[in-house]
N, C-alpha and C positions, 0 to 999 in steps of 0.2 A: 273725595274729601281728605286732606290729610289732617287728622286730630292731633293737637300737642298737649303737652302736660298730664299724659296719663299716669306719670309717676306722682302725681299729687292727687288722683282720683279720690282716694279714700278719704283724705281731708276735705275735699272739695264737696263731697256727697255729704260729709257728715255735718259739714256747716248746713247745707240746704235742708238737712232733715230737722236741725235746731232751729232755723228759722221757720220752717212750716209750723213746728211745734208752738213756737212763741206767738205765732200768727193766728194760730188756732184758738188763742185765749182772748183774741180781741175780735170785737165786732165786724162781721163780713162787710167788704167793701161792696156797694152797687156797681152798677155799670159806669156812673158817673161820681165822682167824689161830691158829696154834699158841702155847703158852707163852710160845716164846722172842721170836716177833715181837708178842705182844701186849705183854709185859715191855716190849719198844723203844719201841714206841708210846706206851706210858704214860710211860716215863722221857722221852721227848721231848715229850709232851703233845699234840703237832700231826704226830706222824710226821716231823718234819725231821730235819736232821741233829746238830741240838744244842738242848738245852732251851732255851726261851723266858727272857727275864729278868723276875723280879719286882721290880714297881717299889714303892718305899716309900708311894706313895699308895694301895695297894690294903691293905684291913683284913679279915681273916678274922673269921668271927662264925658263931655259931649260934643259929638262930631256930626257933620255930615245934614247939619240944619236940625240936628234935636234927639239923634239915637244915643242913648246912653251906652258908654262902654267901660271896663275897668282895666287898665294896664298894669302889665309887670315888664319891667326894664332892667336888665342886667348890665353890668359894667360892659361887657362885650356882646355887640348884637351882630349874629351872623345871617338873622332873617327875620320875619315877621310870621307868627301864628295867629289867624284869627279862630278864637276858639268859640264855638257854639254850644253852650250848656242844654243838658237834657230836663227831663220833668214832665213829659208828656203835654208840652206846650203850655202847662197850664200852673206848674211852678218851678222851682228851681231859680237859680239867680247867677248873676256875673261873679259875686262875690262868696258863691257858695264853696269853691274849691280854692282858696287862696293858698293853702299848704301845698296842693298838687299843683298849681298852675307857676308858683313861685321857683318850687323844684325844677320845673320842665324849663323856665327862662333860663336858669342858672346852669342846669346840665347840658342842655341844647343850644345854649347861647343864641336864646330866642327872645325877641320882645313879643311879650303875648297879650293880645287885645281880645277881651272876652266882651261879647254882646249881651247887653241889658234889653234882650226886644220885648216887645209887649206880649202880655200872657193871656191867653183864654181863660175862662168864657167871656170876659169883659172886652177882649179884643180879639176875637177869632179869625181865622183865615179872611185875607192874607195879609194882617197886621205883621205878624212875626217875620214870614218871609220878607215882606218889605222893608222892615229893620235891618235884617242881616245883608240883604242886597245893598241898602245903602251904605252900611258900615263895609261892606267889600268894595264897593266903587270907591268910597274915601281913601281906602288903603292904597287902591291902584293908583289914585291920583297923587296921594300925600307920603307914601312909605318912606322915599327917598328923604324927602326933608325933614320927617318927622324922627326917623330911627335910622336912616343913614343906609339904607338898603332898598332894592327892588325886589328881593327874594321873599316870595308870599307863598304861605301855606294856611291850609283851612282844615277843620275838622270838629270832632264834637262826639257826644255820646247820645245814645237813644234818641228823642226829638232833636238832640242837636247835631246828631249825623243827618238825619234826613233833612234838615234845614241845611246843612252844609252842600249836601248835592242840589237841592234847590237853587242855592245861592250860586254854583256853579253854571247852571243851567241858564238862570235869568241873565248873567254875566254875558254869557256867548249870545242868546238869544235876543236880548233886547238891547245891549250896547256893544255886541261884535267883538268882544272880549275872550280871548282864548291864549292861555299861556301864561296867564299872568300869575296864577296860582300854580305853583310847582308840583304840588303833590296835595292829595287829601288822605287824611286818617279817620274812619268811621267805625265807632263803637256799637256794637248792637244796635244799629238802626231799623225802623220800621219804613219801607220803602213802598209798599202797598197798601194803601190804608183801607182796601176794598178786602182786605185779608186774604196772605196765603194760607195754603193747607196747614201747617205748623201751626200759624196762629188759630184757627177755627178748631184745630183739633186738639189743642193743648189742654184745655179743661178747665177746672177750676180750683187746681192745686195752689195752695197758699204760699207761692213764691213773690218775689217783687213784683211782677206782671204775670198775667195769664189772660185766657180767653176774653172775660169779661172785663177787665181792666182795661184792655187794648180797645175794645169797644167804646166803654167809656170816655177814653182819651180822644177817640177821632170824632165822637158827638162833640165834645167840648170846643175842639179844633176847628170842626168843620160840620155846625151844627146845622140839621135839616138836610144835608147832602146824602141821597142815596149812593149804595156800592158803585154803579156806574158812573156816578158823578166823581168819585173817589177814585176813579180810576184814570181821570184826566193827569196827563203829564204834569201838570203845574201844580197838581197837589199830591201824585204818587209816582215820583221820578223812575221807578221800574219800569213803567210806559213810555219813558221819554226816550228821544234818539240821544244816545250817550257819546255820541262822535265828538270828538276835540277835547273830551277832558284829560286831566292830569292823571298820570300815576296814583295808584291807591293802595292803602292798606284797609282791608275790610275784616272786621274781627267780631266774634260770636260765638256763643257757650252752647253746648249741646241740649242744655234744660232750660233754653229761652225760646219763649214760643214766638220769636222773631229769628228762628234759624233759617227758614227758609229765605226771607228776605236778603239775607246776607249772601246765602248760596246764589240766588237768581241773580242778585245784582252784580255779583263778581263775575258769573259767566256772561252775562250782557255788557260789563265794562270792558272785559276782555276782547269781548266780539267787536266791539267798536274801534278796540285799537290800541289800548292803554296797558300798560302793565298794572297787573294785580298781585298784591301779596294779600290771599286769604288764610287767617286764623280761625280755627274754630277749637275751642278750650274745652278739655273733656270735662263733663259734669257741672259746668258753669251754667248758674241761671242768668237772667238779666240783671243789667246792674253790679254784676260781680265785682268790677272795679273799685266801689264803694265800700267794700268790706276788707277787713284785714286777714288776708289771706295770701299763700303762698302764690298763688296764680296772680295775684294781683300785682304783686310786685315784680314778678315777671313781666307781666303785661305793660305796666307801666315805663319798663325799663326798654322793652321792644319798642314801644312808643316814642321814646327819646330818642332811640337809636334811629328810627325810621326817619323822623322829623329832622334830626341832626344832619343825617346825611341825604336826604332828599334833593 
């Protein structure tokens, strides 16, 4: 595999060490966050210390018979990006990254549509995938009238990357739609909810995600399922037939428990016949694009370049 950003490795590892030290002073999270922790994560949307800023450029809408979305539309629109946020299927929100999404909209000349899908544990699988599928189908039918273009792109981070792949598979399998979305941008997603080797072996390091927090997220999203049930292609896209999916950019850090997920998915994506750009970021932990790092600015620029040219 090609590892990028090794020139930033010292800064990245130093940040990881600071993050772990700060996390050590807080109570350990169990396999699944309790109600208090979940409420805090939801209030702060991305689990930071303070809620992010809502920009006036964002517009909240309801589409597809009841799915909430948040849109960002620049003056010039060359395409539409369906964004699906992360947060372990249990927290995060469409208005949690306004600054990043507005910058993406302006610089890549994209109308951004971010899905406010229903969250677990109140709404476990398949509620979230259902909402993302409905929003994607709405775009296929209405993007030209709404935004003046039929050039569609899809992507997300973490759980949002997982939901992005499920959405493409559902469009193909349930509606016979392939080719409508020109590209997929997938940041550090979990694609095998029965747990790849890197997930199982990562251990208890107090980075943004580890083995136990991943298990907890899966239990919230797919309560009561065993490992074999979680290998169902409708739950874990790593086990799906990936034929007919668009070109993709798949990104993960070397210090992410989901490293194998991206490596394995990239190999299967290529084997199914679609081009893949694989980015493996030296020293980066799960969710690294949330933090003010050199690798974050580089990665967000690569994302903008990929989506602008896809």
